[in-house]
N, C-alpha and C positions, 0 to 999 in steps of 0.2 A: 867448297865441294869440288872434287876433281871431276871434269867433263869427260864424258866418255867419247864424244867426237873428238877433242883433243887428245886422247890417251890414243885411239886409234891411228890418227893421225901421225903419231910418234913411237907407235908399237915397238919396233925393236929396241928402241931406247927405252922404252917402260918395261919390255920385258926383263932387259940386263938390270935394271934399277931394283926390280921386284925380286929377281934372282940373286942379288948382291946380298941384300938385306935378309932374307928369308930363302936361305941356301935349300932347306927341305923341299920348295916348291922347284918341281922338274921343269925345262923347256917343254915337256910333251904336255904335263899338265897345264902350262899356260899357254899352249897354243888351244889347247880343247876348250879355254874359255872365248875364245876368237875376239879378246881384248873387251870383253864384257865388264864394266867395272862391277856389276855387282855379282857375276861368277868370279872374278877376282878375288873380291872381297870374301865370297864365301868360301873360297879354296882355302885362304889363307885362315880364316876363322876356324875351319876344320883342322889343320893342319896345328894350329900354334893355340888357338883359343881366343885370339885378341878381338875384341869389341872394335865395330865397324870405325868408330872415332878414333881410337887408338891407330887401327892401319891405315886410317887417312892422313892424320897426323905423321905416322912414318912415311909415307910417300912425298909428302910436303918436305920434309926433312931431305929427304932423300934427292929430291929436284934441286932443293938448295945448293947442297953438295955437289952433285952434278954439274949445276949451273956455275958454282964458282971453280972448280976444278978443270973441268972438260969444257966449259965455255958452249955449255950445250945452249940452243938458241932459245930464245925468247917465248915463243909459241910454248915449248914444253914447261918453262917457268910458268907461264898463265895457266895451262892447262893444270897443273898441280897447287898452284895459288888461289883459285878462286874462292870467294866467301864461301861458309858452311851454311 
């Protein structure tokens, strides 16, 4: 599972990853979540109807992509790849 503390420490990168995949989620909506993982998941569920597990799986995939193409630091990778 994604660590909320790790997500908050990389919030700018996290917002970018979320908006990249879920384009209907606006920057303003993400700001309102204040980095709360449960609020982010609820927002995506509301807009797209995905299950929590699907959302977390996609976030993991996005973090792998970012790590390989943009050399995002290992802390972000750890944040998105913690065991569920």
